[in-house]
N, CA and C atoms as an extended XYZ file, in Angstrom:
492
Properties=species:S:1:pos:R:3:atomname:S:1:resname:S:1:resid:I:1 pbc="F F F"
N         0.886       -1.207        0.121 N   MET     1
C        -0.044       -0.038        0.048 CA  MET     1
C         0.889        1.267        0.021 C   MET     1
N         0.733        2.162       -0.941 N   ASP     2
C         1.619        3.383       -1.089 CA  ASP     2
C         1.168        4.230       -0.047 C   ASP     2
N         1.883        5.363        0.257 N   ALA     3
C         1.638        6.375        1.194 CA  ALA     3
C         0.290        7.165        1.035 C   ALA     3
N        -0.145        7.435       -0.131 N   ARG     4
C        -1.255        8.017       -0.500 CA  ARG     4
C        -2.482        7.378        0.052 C   ARG     4
N        -2.493        5.969       -0.146 N   HIS     5
C        -3.607        5.278       -0.023 CA  HIS     5
C        -3.625        5.160        1.554 C   HIS     5
N        -2.471        4.822        2.114 N   SER     6
C        -2.326        4.638        3.667 CA  SER     6
C        -2.890        6.008        4.301 C   SER     6
N        -2.626        7.121        3.917 N   THR     7
C        -3.143        8.370        4.391 CA  THR     7
C        -4.581        8.403        4.267 C   THR     7
N        -5.111        8.217        3.050 N   THR     8
C        -6.507        8.049        2.869 CA  THR     8
C        -7.385        7.148        3.714 C   THR     8
N        -6.743        5.989        3.934 N   LEU     9
C        -7.231        5.003        4.841 CA  LEU     9
C        -7.355        5.544        6.369 C   LEU     9
N        -6.323        6.093        6.735 N   ARG    10
C        -6.207        6.766        8.030 CA  ARG    10
C        -7.399        7.751        8.247 C   ARG    10
N        -7.673        8.557        7.337 N   TYR    11
C        -8.662        9.649        7.383 CA  TYR    11
C        -9.932        8.937        7.333 C   TYR    11
N       -10.164        7.950        6.635 N   LEU    12
C       -11.383        7.185        6.459 CA  LEU    12
C       -11.648        6.614        7.951 C   LEU    12
N       -10.620        5.989        8.474 N   VAL    13
C       -10.804        5.357        9.874 CA  VAL    13
C       -11.293        6.488       10.807 C   VAL    13
N       -10.533        7.709       10.798 N   LEU    14
C       -10.845        8.682       11.616 CA  LEU    14
C       -12.160        9.331       11.473 C   LEU    14
N       -12.763        9.364       10.420 N   ALA    15
C       -13.983        9.937        9.962 CA  ALA    15
C       -14.929        8.799       10.588 C   ALA    15
N       -14.683        7.662       10.425 N   THR    16
C       -15.870        6.508       10.926 CA  THR    16
C       -15.887        6.790       12.473 C   THR    16
N       -14.694        6.856       13.208 N   ILE    17
C       -14.661        6.940       14.642 CA  ILE    17
C       -15.315        8.252       15.040 C   ILE    17
N       -15.047        9.434       14.480 N   ILE    18
C       -15.683       10.603       14.842 CA  ILE    18
C       -17.206       10.610       14.741 C   ILE    18
N       -17.506       10.025       13.534 N   SER    19
C       -18.991       10.046       13.037 CA  SER    19
C       -19.721        9.101       14.184 C   SER    19
N       -19.043        7.963       14.484 N   THR    20
C       -19.806        7.107       15.439 CA  THR    20
C       -19.940        7.674       16.819 C   THR    20
N       -18.837        8.398       17.313 N   VAL    21
C       -19.081        8.990       18.655 CA  VAL    21
C       -19.851       10.148       18.634 C   VAL    21
N       -19.872       10.895       17.371 N   PHE    22
C       -20.959       12.071       17.154 CA  PHE    22
C       -22.359       11.512       17.247 C   PHE    22
N       -22.602       10.520       16.690 N   VAL    23
C       -23.950        9.799       16.663 CA  VAL    23
C       -24.351        9.314       17.949 C   VAL    23
N       -23.539        8.667       18.584 N   ALA    24
C       -23.655        7.984       19.842 CA  ALA    24
C       -23.685        9.013       20.941 C   ALA    24
N       -23.097       10.161       21.084 N   THR    25
C       -23.260       11.161       21.939 CA  THR    25
C       -24.660       11.978       21.953 C   THR    25
N       -25.310       11.974       20.729 N   VAL    26
C       -26.503       12.655       20.692 CA  VAL    26
C       -27.659       11.762       20.711 C   VAL    26
N       -27.377       10.514       20.404 N   GLY    27
C       -28.529        9.403       20.408 CA  GLY    27
C       -29.464        9.531       21.500 C   GLY    27
N       -29.015        9.774       22.708 N   ALA    28
C       -30.008        9.854       23.921 CA  ALA    28
C       -30.885       11.059       23.823 C   ALA    28
N       -30.419       12.055       23.265 N   GLY    29
C       -31.151       13.287       23.079 CA  GLY    29
C       -32.197       13.401       21.929 C   GLY    29
N       -32.132       12.485       21.101 N   ILE    30
C       -33.035       12.447       19.886 CA  ILE    30
C       -34.405       12.256       20.322 C   ILE    30
N       -34.736       11.366       21.064 N   ALA    31
C       -36.061       11.008       21.565 CA  ALA    31
C       -36.709       12.256       22.178 C   ALA    31
N       -35.922       13.045       22.786 N   GLY    32
C       -36.477       14.148       23.741 CA  GLY    32
C       -36.367       15.530       22.807 C   GLY    32
N       -35.783       15.521       21.726 N   ALA    33
C       -35.679       16.702       21.139 CA  ALA    33
C       -36.936       17.212       20.567 C   ALA    33
N       -37.207       18.394       20.536 N   GLU    34
C       -38.486       19.009       19.957 CA  GLU    34
C       -38.455       19.103       18.502 C   GLU    34
N       -39.607       19.095       17.978 N   GLU    35
C       -39.795       19.355       16.352 CA  GLU    35
C       -39.672       20.841       16.107 C   GLU    35
N       -39.151       21.080       15.042 N   ILE    36
C       -38.831       22.528       14.467 CA  ILE    36
C       -39.730       22.788       13.406 C   ILE    36
N       -40.130       24.118       13.343 N   GLU    37
C       -41.057       24.583       12.145 CA  GLU    37
C       -40.342       24.464       10.944 C   GLU    37
N       -39.256       25.299       10.642 N   ARG    38
C       -38.574       25.415        9.242 CA  ARG    38
C       -37.497       24.366        9.418 C   ARG    38
N       -37.680       23.242        8.547 N   LYS    39
C       -36.743       22.185        8.605 CA  LYS    39
C       -35.542       22.320        7.584 C   LYS    39
N       -35.710       23.128        6.656 N   ASN    40
C       -34.768       23.139        5.346 CA  ASN    40
C       -34.011       24.599        5.547 C   ASN    40
N       -32.853       24.500        5.218 N   SER    41
C       -32.075       25.710        5.178 CA  SER    41
C       -31.114       25.731        4.075 C   SER    41
N       -30.755       26.700        3.257 N   ILE    42
C       -29.820       26.910        2.354 CA  ILE    42
C       -28.963       28.156        2.612 C   ILE    42
N       -27.681       27.795        2.304 N   GLU    43
C       -26.690       28.901        2.760 CA  GLU    43
C       -25.758       29.119        1.613 C   GLU    43
N       -25.350       30.541        1.623 N   LEU    44
C       -24.331       30.986        0.444 CA  LEU    44
C       -23.123       31.249        1.350 C   LEU    44
N       -21.995       30.659        1.210 N   PHE    45
C       -20.811       30.765        1.941 CA  PHE    45
C       -19.761       31.722        1.314 C   PHE    45
N       -19.307       32.725        1.883 N   LEU    46
C       -18.157       33.567        1.281 CA  LEU    46
C       -17.029       33.670        2.509 C   LEU    46
N       -15.956       33.345        1.917 N   GLY    47
C       -14.835       33.288        2.839 CA  GLY    47
C       -13.514       33.121        2.288 C   GLY    47
N       -12.603       32.444        2.963 N   GLY    48
C       -11.243       32.061        2.516 CA  GLY    48
C       -10.738       30.863        3.045 C   GLY    48
N        -9.749       30.262        2.289 N   THR    49
C        -9.133       29.062        2.682 CA  THR    49
C        -7.568       29.341        2.828 C   THR    49
N        -7.280       28.814        3.926 N   THR    50
C        -5.662       29.169        4.446 CA  THR    50
C        -5.009       28.021        4.616 C   THR    50
N        -3.672       27.811        4.033 N   SER    51
C        -2.798       26.783        4.290 CA  SER    51
C        -1.277       27.408        4.194 C   SER    51
N        -0.661       26.823        5.177 N   GLU    52
C         0.830       27.516        5.270 CA  GLU    52
C         0.921       28.879        5.115 C   GLU    52
N         0.180       29.795        5.665 N   GLY    53
C         0.095       31.271        5.533 CA  GLY    53
C        -0.352       31.734        4.252 C   GLY    53
N        -0.678       30.984        3.361 N   ASP    54
C        -1.268       31.517        2.108 CA  ASP    54
C        -2.859       31.311        2.182 C   ASP    54
N        -3.500       32.492        1.632 N   THR    55
C        -5.009       32.459        1.759 CA  THR    55
C        -5.662       32.818        0.329 C   THR    55
N        -6.738       31.992        0.113 N   ALA    56
C        -7.324       32.211       -1.201 CA  ALA    56
C        -8.815       32.339       -0.940 C   ALA    56
N        -9.547       32.980       -1.912 N   PHE    57
C       -10.996       33.228       -1.877 CA  PHE    57
C       -11.715       31.931       -2.071 C   PHE    57
N       -12.881       31.719       -1.173 N   ALA    58
C       -13.525       30.537       -1.309 CA  ALA    58
C       -14.997       31.004       -1.371 C   ALA    58
N       -15.859       30.124       -2.030 N   ILE    59
C       -17.141       30.391       -2.187 CA  ILE    59
C       -17.916       29.178       -2.187 C   ILE    59
N       -19.163       28.860       -1.537 N   GLY    60
C       -19.846       27.752       -1.558 CA  GLY    60
C       -21.310       27.816       -1.274 C   GLY    60
N       -21.926       26.587       -1.335 N   LEU    61
C       -23.244       26.536       -1.180 CA  LEU    61
C       -23.616       25.113       -0.419 C   LEU    61
N       -24.656       25.408        0.560 N   GLY    62
C       -24.928       24.318        1.410 CA  GLY    62
C       -26.310       24.205        1.574 C   GLY    62
N       -26.861       23.016        1.905 N   TYR    63
C       -28.200       22.610        2.239 CA  TYR    63
C       -28.140       21.722        3.570 C   TYR    63
N       -29.040       22.009        4.459 N   GLU    64
C       -29.401       21.221        5.397 CA  GLU    64
C       -30.858       20.993        5.850 C   GLU    64
N       -31.166       19.716        6.148 N   ARG    65
C       -32.512       19.264        6.489 CA  ARG    65
C       -32.325       18.914        8.018 C   ARG    65
N       -33.043       19.573        8.751 N   ARG    66
C       -32.952       19.411       10.266 CA  ARG    66
C       -34.022       18.249       10.546 C   ARG    66
N       -33.352       17.339       11.192 N   LEU    67
C       -34.205       16.081       11.516 CA  LEU    67
C       -34.997       16.293       12.740 C   LEU    67
N       -34.469       17.259       13.524 N   ASN    68
C       -35.170       17.619       14.869 CA  ASN    68
C       -34.398       18.859       15.462 C   ASN    68
N       -34.583       19.201       16.551 N   GLU    69
C       -33.972       20.400       17.200 CA  GLU    69
C       -32.438       20.366       17.382 C   GLU    69
N       -32.005       18.936       17.585 N   LEU    70
C       -30.629       18.561       17.834 CA  LEU    70
C       -29.778       18.401       16.711 C   LEU    70
N       -30.361       17.477       15.581 N   LEU    71
C       -29.644       17.058       14.588 CA  LEU    71
C       -30.032       17.583       13.056 C   LEU    71
N       -29.152       17.444       12.101 N   GLY    72
C       -29.359       17.841       10.776 CA  GLY    72
C       -28.493       16.973        9.946 C   GLY    72
N       -28.736       16.817        8.609 N   ILE    73
C       -27.935       16.223        7.709 CA  ILE    73
C       -28.031       17.168        6.453 C   ILE    73
N       -27.052       17.016        5.640 N   GLY    74
C       -26.941       17.909        4.430 CA  GLY    74
C       -25.956       17.559        3.283 C   GLY    74
N       -25.729       18.448        2.465 N   VAL    75
C       -24.822       18.545        1.431 CA  VAL    75
C       -24.272       19.934        1.244 C   VAL    75
N       -22.911       19.938        0.980 N   LEU    76
C       -22.231       21.068        0.609 CA  LEU    76
C       -21.263       21.092       -0.511 C   LEU    76
N       -21.071       22.193       -1.151 N   GLY    77
C       -19.935       22.160       -2.157 CA  GLY    77
C       -19.330       23.592       -2.072 C   GLY    77
N       -17.939       23.650       -2.145 N   ASP    78
C       -17.252       24.845       -2.229 CA  ASP    78
C       -16.267       24.831       -3.267 C   ASP    78
N       -15.904       25.940       -3.712 N   TRP    79
C       -14.921       26.223       -4.609 CA  TRP    79
C       -13.779       27.179       -4.056 C   TRP    79
N       -12.557       26.869       -4.079 N   THR    80
C       -11.490       27.694       -3.669 CA  THR    80
C       -10.557       28.087       -4.769 C   THR    80
N       -10.200       29.365       -4.982 N   ALA    81
C        -9.316       29.939       -5.974 CA  ALA    81
C        -7.857       29.640       -5.493 C   ALA    81
N        -6.926       30.161       -6.199 N   GLY    82
C        -5.581       30.102       -5.813 CA  GLY    82
C        -4.765       28.885       -5.751 C   GLY    82
N        -5.208       27.783       -6.368 N   GLY    83
C        -4.333       26.598       -6.607 CA  GLY    83
C        -4.330       25.573       -5.379 C   GLY    83
N        -5.113       25.998       -4.320 N   PHE    84
C        -5.262       25.004       -3.177 CA  PHE    84
C        -5.944       23.730       -3.535 C   PHE    84
N        -7.103       23.887       -4.386 N   ARG    85
C        -7.910       22.702       -4.863 CA  ARG    85
C        -9.011       23.559       -5.738 C   ARG    85
N        -9.757       22.810       -6.412 N   GLU    86
C       -10.845       23.251       -7.201 CA  GLU    86
C       -12.161       23.242       -6.516 C   GLU    86
N       -12.566       21.990       -6.067 N   LEU    87
C       -14.023       21.814       -5.577 CA  LEU    87
C       -13.967       20.776       -4.469 C   LEU    87
N       -14.822       21.048       -3.535 N   VAL    88
C       -15.100       20.033       -2.340 CA  VAL    88
C       -16.600       19.694       -2.406 C   VAL    88
N       -16.824       18.604       -2.331 N   LEU    89
C       -18.225       18.015       -2.144 CA  LEU    89
C       -18.281       17.214       -0.993 C   LEU    89
N       -19.121       17.557        0.132 N   ALA    90
C       -19.129       16.842        1.485 CA  ALA    90
C       -20.697       16.599        1.782 C   ALA    90
N       -20.769       15.708        2.808 N   PHE    91
C       -22.065       15.282        3.302 CA  PHE    91
C       -22.019       15.440        4.827 C   PHE    91
N       -22.361       16.605        5.202 N   PRO    92
C       -22.265       16.862        6.673 CA  PRO    92
C       -23.389       16.316        7.701 C   PRO    92
N       -22.860       15.900        8.763 N   LEU    93
C       -23.958       15.676        9.998 CA  LEU    93
C       -23.840       16.711       11.044 C   LEU    93
N       -24.877       17.491       11.170 N   TYR    94
C       -24.646       18.737       11.995 CA  TYR    94
C       -25.348       18.431       13.435 C   TYR    94
N       -24.791       19.055       14.425 N   LEU    95
C       -25.159       19.015       15.679 CA  LEU    95
C       -25.507       20.384       16.165 C   LEU    95
N       -26.778       20.686       16.721 N   HIS    96
C       -27.078       21.879       17.305 CA  HIS    96
C       -27.451       21.812       18.688 C   HIS    96
N       -26.247       21.893       19.560 N   PRO    97
C       -26.512       21.617       21.090 CA  PRO    97
C       -27.203       22.770       21.813 C   PRO    97
N       -27.002       23.976       21.395 N   TRP    98
C       -27.484       24.991       22.131 CA  TRP    98
C       -27.612       26.307       21.399 C   TRP    98
N       -28.897       26.959       21.498 N   ARG    99
C       -29.201       28.082       20.762 CA  ARG    99
C       -28.628       28.078       19.352 C   ARG    99
N       -27.763       29.043       18.773 N   GLY   100
C       -27.421       28.964       17.403 CA  GLY   100
C       -26.030       28.291       17.150 C   GLY   100
N       -25.513       27.772       18.225 N   LEU   101
C       -24.285       26.854       18.108 CA  LEU   101
C       -24.472       25.712       17.126 C   LEU   101
N       -23.504       25.500       16.309 N   ARG   102
C       -23.614       24.335       15.227 CA  ARG   102
C       -22.150       23.791       15.199 C   ARG   102
N       -22.170       22.402       15.121 N   PHE   103
C       -20.959       21.718       14.999 CA  PHE   103
C       -21.259       20.745       13.804 C   PHE   103
N       -20.163       20.447       12.885 N   ASP   104
C       -20.398       19.573       11.917 CA  ASP   104
C       -19.271       18.666       11.634 C   ASP   104
N       -19.514       17.477       11.161 N   VAL   105
C       -18.629       16.497       10.774 CA  VAL   105
C       -19.054       16.055        9.231 C   VAL   105
N       -18.110       16.321        8.277 N   ALA   106
C       -18.522       15.923        6.890 CA  ALA   106
C       -17.562       15.302        5.986 C   ALA   106
N       -17.761       13.944        5.954 N   PRO   107
C       -16.906       13.258        5.017 CA  PRO   107
C       -17.184       13.739        3.547 C   PRO   107
N       -16.149       13.668        2.737 N   GLY   108
C       -16.451       14.029        1.358 CA  GLY   108
C       -15.330       13.859        0.369 C   GLY   108
N       -15.395       14.550       -0.767 N   ILE   109
C       -14.381       14.346       -1.808 CA  ILE   109
C       -13.788       15.721       -2.061 C   ILE   109
N       -12.481       15.564       -2.163 N   ASP   110
C       -11.712       16.926       -2.547 CA  ASP   110
C       -11.265       16.673       -4.011 C   ASP   110
N       -11.887       17.473       -4.903 N   PHE   111
C       -11.420       17.355       -6.295 CA  PHE   111
C       -10.256       18.411       -6.611 C   PHE   111
N        -9.123       17.849       -7.152 N   GLU   112
C        -7.965       18.770       -7.507 CA  GLU   112
C        -7.720       18.590       -9.000 C   GLU   112
N        -7.294       19.649       -9.653 N   THR   113
C        -6.940       19.664      -11.087 CA  THR   113
C        -5.453       20.198      -11.090 C   THR   113
N        -4.478       19.313      -11.068 N   ASP   114
C        -3.183       19.812      -11.314 CA  ASP   114
C        -2.602       19.140      -12.644 C   ASP   114
N        -3.307       19.663      -13.763 N   GLY   115
C        -3.014       19.013      -14.996 CA  GLY   115
C        -3.738       17.725      -15.292 C   GLY   115
N        -4.068       16.784      -14.217 N   GLU   116
C        -5.064       15.860      -14.359 CA  GLU   116
C        -5.922       15.814      -13.122 C   GLU   116
N        -7.314       15.320      -13.362 N   GLU   117
C        -8.050       15.438      -12.274 CA  GLU   117
C        -7.596       14.199      -11.160 C   GLU   117
N        -7.747       14.745       -9.981 N   ALA   118
C        -7.350       13.903       -8.745 CA  ALA   118
C        -8.475       13.933       -7.743 C   ALA   118
N        -8.976       12.957       -7.109 N   ARG   119
C        -9.875       12.756       -6.121 CA  ARG   119
C        -9.439       12.100       -4.904 C   ARG   119
N        -9.580       12.874       -3.650 N   GLU   120
C        -9.183       12.375       -2.548 CA  GLU   120
C       -10.282       12.568       -1.367 C   GLU   120
N       -10.299       11.484       -0.501 N   PHE   121
C       -11.111       11.415        0.677 CA  PHE   121
C       -10.907       12.728        1.521 C   PHE   121
N       -11.841       13.342        1.879 N   LEU   122
C       -11.762       14.539        2.818 CA  LEU   122
C       -12.644       14.384        3.993 C   LEU   122
N       -12.113       14.891        5.139 N   LEU   123
C       -12.961       15.029        6.362 CA  LEU   123
C       -12.914       16.545        6.665 C   LEU   123
N       -14.072       17.187        6.714 N   ARG   124
C       -14.256       18.451        7.278 CA  ARG   124
C       -14.916       18.463        8.683 C   ARG   124
N       -14.311       19.167        9.625 N   VAL   125
C       -14.838       19.288       10.914 CA  VAL   125
C       -14.965       20.791       11.229 C   VAL   125
N       -16.061       21.149       11.762 N   GLY   126
C       -16.108       22.661       11.858 CA  GLY   126
C       -17.198       23.107       13.129 C   GLY   126
N       -17.208       24.317       13.202 N   ALA   127
C       -18.110       24.966       14.152 CA  ALA   127
C       -18.642       26.314       13.736 C   ALA   127
N       -19.823       26.643       13.999 N   ALA   128
C       -20.312       27.895       13.528 CA  ALA   128
C       -21.444       28.386       14.614 C   ALA   128
N       -21.874       29.636       14.506 N   TYR   129
C       -23.062       30.111       15.137 CA  TYR   129
C       -23.954       30.957       14.398 C   TYR   129
N       -25.219       30.620       14.499 N   GLU   130
C       -26.264       31.050       13.515 CA  GLU   130
C       -26.906       32.238       14.329 C   GLU   130
N       -26.828       33.397       13.671 N   PHE   131
C       -27.514       34.503       14.289 CA  PHE   131
C       -28.696       34.855       13.577 C   PHE   131
N       -29.749       34.643       13.940 N   GLU   132
C       -31.099       34.840       13.214 CA  GLU   132
C       -31.367       36.327       12.845 C   GLU   132
N       -31.696       36.488       11.701 N   VAL   133
C       -32.266       37.827       11.217 CA  VAL   133
C       -33.611       37.809       10.788 C   VAL   133
N       -34.619       38.067       11.440 N   GLY   134
C       -36.020       37.911       11.169 CA  GLY   134
C       -36.363       36.485       11.360 C   GLY   134
N       -37.459       36.135       10.730 N   GLU   135
C       -38.119       34.749       10.975 CA  GLU   135
C       -37.240       33.678       10.216 C   GLU   135
N       -36.860       34.061        9.033 N   SER   136
C       -36.354       33.044        8.058 CA  SER   136
C       -34.791       33.163        7.709 C   SER   136
N       -34.132       34.370        8.044 N   TRP   137
C       -32.814       34.582        7.603 CA  TRP   137
C       -31.778       34.417        8.658 C   TRP   137
N       -30.529       34.071        8.264 N   SER   138
C       -29.538       34.050        9.291 CA  SER   138
C       -28.148       34.461        8.744 C   SER   138
N       -27.253       34.956        9.523 N   ILE   139
C       -25.843       35.088        9.395 CA  ILE   139
C       -25.027       34.262       10.245 C   ILE   139
N       -24.082       33.527        9.579 N   VAL   140
C       -23.394       32.459       10.249 CA  VAL   140
C       -21.844       32.321       10.172 C   VAL   140
N       -21.233       33.052       11.113 N   PRO   141
C       -19.764       33.006       10.827 CA  PRO   141
C       -19.290       31.524       11.227 C   PRO   141
N       -18.386       31.003       10.416 N   GLU   142
C       -17.944       29.721       10.790 CA  GLU   142
C       -16.562       29.472       10.446 C   GLU   142
N       -15.993       28.316       10.781 N   ILE   143
C       -14.685       27.926       10.802 CA  ILE   143
C       -14.592       26.565       10.648 C   ILE   143
N       -13.773       25.939        9.658 N   ASN   144
C       -13.819       24.641        9.377 CA  ASN   144
C       -12.178       24.002        9.271 C   ASN   144
N       -11.954       22.831        9.546 N   GLY   145
C       -10.792       22.295        9.161 CA  GLY   145
C       -10.971       21.168        8.196 C   GLY   145
N       -10.412       21.133        7.058 N   ASP   146
C       -10.417       20.049        6.084 CA  ASP   146
C        -9.044       19.283        6.190 C   ASP   146
N        -9.286       17.965        6.179 N   PHE   147
C        -8.161       17.058        6.347 CA  PHE   147
C        -8.298       16.145        5.218 C   PHE   147
N        -7.285       16.143        4.337 N   ALA   148
C        -7.231       15.301        3.171 CA  ALA   148
C        -5.707       14.803        3.094 C   ALA   148
N        -5.368       13.951        2.149 N   ALA   149
C        -3.991       13.691        2.013 CA  ALA   149
C        -3.175       14.959        1.453 C   ALA   149
N        -2.378       15.303        2.438 N   GLY   150
C        -1.518       16.571        2.262 CA  GLY   150
C        -1.770       17.400        3.262 C   GLY   150
N        -1.534       18.722        3.192 N   GLU   151
C        -1.776       19.658        4.142 CA  GLU   151
C        -3.192       19.984        4.606 C   GLU   151
N        -3.444       20.103        5.957 N   PRO   152
C        -4.814       20.484        6.496 CA  PRO   152
C        -4.954       21.825        5.940 C   PRO   152
N        -6.220       22.121        5.622 N   LEU   153
C        -6.604       23.546        5.358 CA  LEU   153
C        -7.590       24.085        6.289 C   LEU   153
N        -7.590       25.430        6.482 N   VAL   154
C        -8.469       25.901        7.340 CA  VAL   154
C        -9.431       26.901        6.505 C   VAL   154
N       -10.750       26.528        6.524 N   VAL   155
C       -11.721       27.357        5.710 CA  VAL   155
C       -12.571       28.092        6.541 C   VAL   155
N       -12.608       29.321        6.499 N   TRP   156
C       -13.243       30.408        7.412 CA  TRP   156
C       -14.146       31.396        6.601 C   TRP   156
N       -15.179       31.887        7.155 N   GLY   157
C       -16.090       33.046        6.593 CA  GLY   157
C       -17.159       33.202        7.151 C   GLY   157
N       -18.195       33.643        6.249 N   VAL   158
C       -19.631       33.888        6.688 CA  VAL   158
C       -20.539       33.321        5.764 C   VAL   158
N       -21.587       32.677        6.211 N   SER   159
C       -22.569       32.049        5.256 CA  SER   159
C       -23.952       32.931        5.701 C   SER   159
N       -24.631       33.022        4.590 N   PHE   160
C       -25.991       33.793        4.603 CA  PHE   160
C       -27.062       32.785        4.388 C   PHE   160
N       -27.944       32.529        5.269 N   GLY   161
C       -28.760       31.445        5.188 CA  GLY   161
C       -30.212       31.786        5.209 C   GLY   161
N       -30.995       30.956        4.458 N   TYR   162
C       -32.399       31.102        4.391 CA  TYR   162
C       -33.013       29.853        4.867 C   TYR   162
N       -34.059       29.836        5.938 N   ARG   163
C       -34.816       28.552        6.343 CA  ARG   163
C       -36.130       28.753        5.842 C   ARG   163
N       -36.511       27.550        5.437 N   TYR   164
C       -38.025       27.385        4.914 CA  TYR   164
C       -38.616       26.021        5.358 C   TYR   164
């Protein structure tokens, strides 16, 4: 097994462990969690991606379906300029433990184009806080760590959300 596959396997095992602990931790609270009125949200992300002191513009789009007051699942995609990578596609599990606080664990795929298309397993771990603006809108500062084969990246910025 070469080093690239070995690193990918380590990240896959790490993602499995984190996801299992994440789901087990909140499992007891699911039965007691209250139903919410607006279950769907879509967010536009604007920010940056930083690695080894270099920063590039990042833009993304995300969707979340709230299962209950505590948990949500979704899909997200973001694009980063500046040669770090081209596109990330991930499938987050969200935890909403208190008010607007949100944590996520998102296994996904990091698509890179360095002359040839390459795909690598990615694990995104992040935190955010949703500030409600009116009944349906939100402003969400967030920070995420992306772990793939190679250097870890920090993705930071603000999302503008709409709940329906």
